[in-house]
C-alpha positions in Angstrom: -47.5 -96.0 -64.5 -43.9 -96.8 -63.8 -42.7 -96.1 -67.4 -44.6 -92.6 -67.2 -43.0 -91.9 -63.8 -39.6 -92.9 -65.1 -40.1 -90.5 -68.1 -40.9 -87.5 -65.9 -38.3 -88.4 -63.3 -35.6 -85.7 -62.7 -32.9 -88.2 -63.6 -34.4 -89.0 -67.0 -33.5 -87.3 -70.3 -36.7 -85.4 -70.3 -36.4 -84.3 -66.6 -32.8 -83.1 -67.3 -33.9 -81.1 -70.3 -36.8 -79.5 -68.4 -34.5 -78.7 -65.5 -31.9 -77.0 -67.7 -34.7 -75.1 -69.5 -36.1 -73.8 -66.3 -32.6 -72.7 -65.2 -32.1 -71.0 -68.5 -35.4 -69.2 -68.4 -34.9 -68.1 -64.8 -31.4 -66.8 -65.6 -32.6 -65.1 -68.5 -35.2 -63.2 -66.6 -32.7 -62.3 -63.9 -30.4 -61.0 -66.5 -33.0 -58.8 -68.0 -34.1 -57.4 -64.5 -30.5 -56.7 -63.5 -29.7 -55.0 -66.9 -32.4 -52.4 -66.5 -30.0 -49.7 -65.1 -27.9 -50.2 -68.3 -24.7 -49.6 -66.4 -25.1 -53.1 -64.8 -25.3 -54.9 -68.2 -21.7 -56.1 -67.9 -22.1 -57.5 -64.4 -25.4 -59.2 -65.6 -23.5 -60.8 -68.4 -20.9 -62.1 -66.2 -23.4 -63.5 -63.7 -25.4 -65.2 -66.5 -22.2 -66.9 -67.9 -21.4 -67.8 -64.2 -24.7 -69.8 -64.1 -24.2 -71.4 -67.4 -20.6 -72.6 -66.6 -21.7 -74.1 -63.4 -24.7 -75.8 -65.2 -22.4 -77.2 -68.0 -20.0 -78.6 -65.4 -22.8 -80.9 -64.1 -24.7 -78.8 -61.4 -28.0 -79.7 -62.8 -29.9 -79.0 -59.6 -28.4 -75.5 -58.9 -30.5 -72.7 -57.7 -30.3 -70.1 -60.5 -31.4 -67.3 -58.2 -28.7 -67.9 -55.7 -25.9 -68.8 -58.2 -26.8 -65.7 -60.4 -26.7 -63.4 -57.3 -23.4 -65.0 -56.3 -21.8 -64.3 -59.8 -23.1 -60.9 -59.8 -21.6 -60.0 -56.5 -18.2 -61.6 -57.2 -17.8 -59.9 -60.6 -19.8 -56.6 -60.2 -16.9 -54.2 -60.0 -14.7 -55.7 -62.8 -17.5 -56.5 -65.1 -18.9 -53.0 -64.7 -15.7 -51.3 -65.5 -15.2 -53.6 -68.5 -18.6 -52.9 -69.8 -18.3 -49.1 -69.5 -14.8 -49.3 -71.2 -16.2 -51.4 -74.1 -19.1 -49.1 -74.6 -17.0 -45.9 -74.6 -14.4 -47.4 -77.1 -17.2 -48.7 -79.3 -19.0 -45.3 -79.4 -15.6 -43.5 -80.1 -14.8 -45.9 -82.9 -18.3 -45.7 -84.4 -18.0 -41.9 -84.5 -14.5 -42.0 -86.1 -15.8 -44.4 -88.8 -18.8 -42.2 -89.4 -16.7 -39.1 -89.9 -14.2 -40.9 -92.1 -17.1 -41.8 -94.4 -18.0 -38.2 -94.9 -14.8 -37.6 -96.8 -13.2 -38.9 -99.9 -9.6 -39.7 -100.6 -7.0 -40.7 -98.0 -9.2 -39.8 -95.0 -11.9 -42.3 -96.0 -9.3 -45.1 -96.0 -8.8 -44.7 -92.3 -12.3 -46.2 -91.8 -10.9 -49.7 -92.6 -8.2 -49.9 -89.8 -11.0 -48.5 -87.5 -13.3 -51.3 -88.5 -10.5 -53.8 -87.8 -10.2 -52.2 -84.2 -14.0 -52.5 -83.8 -13.8 -56.2 -84.7 -11.0 -56.7 -82.1 -13.1 -55.0 -79.6 -16.0 -57.2 -80.4 -13.9 -60.3 -79.9 -12.6 -59.1 -76.5 -16.1 -58.2 -75.4 -17.4 -61.7 -76.4 -14.6 -63.4 -74.4 -14.4 -60.9 -71.5 -17.5 -61.7 -69.4 -17.4 -65.5 -69.7 -13.6 -65.4 -68.8 -14.4 -63.1 -66.0 -17.0 -65.5 -64.7 -14.6 -68.5 -64.8 -11.5 -67.0 -63.3 -10.6 -64.5 -60.7 -8.0 -62.3 -62.4 -6.8 -58.8 -62.6 -7.8 -56.4 -65.4 -4.6 -56.7 -67.3 -4.5 -60.5 -66.9 -8.2 -60.6 -68.1 -7.3 -58.9 -71.3 -4.3 -61.2 -71.9 -6.4 -64.3 -71.1 -9.1 -63.2 -73.6 -6.5 -62.7 -76.4 -4.9 -66.0 -75.6 -8.2 -68.0 -75.7 -9.3 -66.2 -78.9 -6.1 -66.8 -80.8 -5.7 -70.4 -79.5 -8.8 -71.6 -81.3 -9.8 -69.4 -84.2 -12.7 -71.7 -85.1 -14.2 -71.3 -81.7 -13.7 -67.5 -81.9 -15.7 -67.5 -85.1 -18.5 -69.6 -83.7 -18.7 -67.3 -80.6 -18.8 -64.2 -82.8 -21.4 -65.6 -85.1 -23.5 -66.7 -82.1 -23.5 -63.2 -80.8 -23.8 -61.3 -84.1 -26.4 -63.3 -86.2 -29.4 -63.3 -83.8 -28.9 -59.5 -83.0 -28.6 -58.9 -86.8 -31.8 -60.8 -87.5 -33.7 -59.0 -84.8 -32.7 -55.7 -86.1 -33.3 -56.4 -89.9 -36.5 -58.5 -89.6 -38.7 -55.6 -88.4 -42.1 -57.3 -89.2 -41.3 -60.1 -86.8 -40.0 -57.8 -84.0 -42.7 -58.8 -81.4 -41.8 -62.5 -81.8 -38.1 -61.8 -81.5 -38.8 -59.6 -78.4 -40.8 -62.5 -76.8 -38.0 -64.9 -77.5 -35.3 -62.6 -76.1 -37.4 -62.0 -73.0 -38.0 -65.6 -72.3 -34.7 -67.3 -73.0 -32.7 -65.5 -75.8 -29.9 -64.1 -73.8 -29.6 -67.3 -71.6 -29.5 -69.5 -74.7 -26.7 -67.4 -76.3 -24.7 -67.5 -73.0 -25.3 -71.2 -72.7 -24.0 -71.8 -76.3 -21.0 -69.6 -75.9 -20.2 -71.1 -72.4 -20.4 -74.6 -74.0 -17.8 -73.6 -76.6 -15.5 -71.7 -74.2 -15.7 -74.4 -71.4 -13.6 -76.6 -73.7 -10.8 -74.0 -73.5 -11.3 -73.1 -69.9 -11.6 -76.7 -68.4 -7.9 -77.7 -68.3 -7.1 -74.5 -66.4 -10.2 -74.8 -64.1 -9.2 -78.4 -63.2 -5.6 -77.2 -62.4 -6.9 -74.4 -60.2 -9.2 -76.8 -58.3 -6.4 -79.3 -57.9 -4.1 -76.6 -56.3 -7.0 -75.4 -54.2 -7.5 -78.9 -52.9 -3.8 -79.3 -52.1 -3.8 -76.1 -50.3 -6.8 -77.1 -48.3 -5.2 -80.5 -47.5 -2.0 -78.6 -46.4 -4.1 -76.5 -44.0 -5.8 -79.6 -42.5 -2.5 -81.6 -42.2 -1.1 -81.1 -38.7 2.3 -79.5 -38.4 5.4 -81.2 -36.9 5.2 -79.0 -33.8 1.6 -80.1 -33.2 2.5 -83.7 -33.5 5.3 -83.3 -31.0 3.0 -81.4 -28.6 0.4 -84.3 -28.9 3.1 -86.8 -28.2 4.2 -85.0 -25.0 0.7 -84.8 -23.7 0.3 -88.6 -24.3 3.7 -89.0 -22.5 5.1 -90.8 -25.4 
């Protein structure tokens, strides 16, 4: 029985895989539930990446409900603004491209720069919510960080884009298997995409996250360290 118990133990490879799978499924269901109002999809994406980043950094026994809710609260306002802005710009660009295609000649040529802007918007959206989940920054700094991380590793950017686009395209194009895709999306689809993207982006984020934590620890140590005045007061009390 010992080999069997060791196999199912939480510290075993099988136990860790099942634990991560449970966190992924729970986070995916929370994402779907919190995305029902549509307006909150951006905040739900940020919260989903918040859970995945924490999981990938070694917190295998985290509570997905508590961590998801924490990520949702911390990023709700910024993520919602980002989501609404991205949707508005995407709709505007789509309509512009649609109208350009209705004409011939020079007007039709304008659809190509508009498509380039649409691609840039997609890149920003792919990086925006994971970056928002990893760092507490202003809106202008968030956009600058997204551009910086995207340009720094073009291969990672391509992987992230393909991870976001290919599954969605397959779901849309393969209509006969739509019920199967719907089941997969509802069970773990969004969580799996967030996990894959977070795994790629964490390689970029990690040096800056470690620096931030190092500074935070230094500040915390400075707060705990007694001041010179306190030391002198203590010496007087002890009549030293």
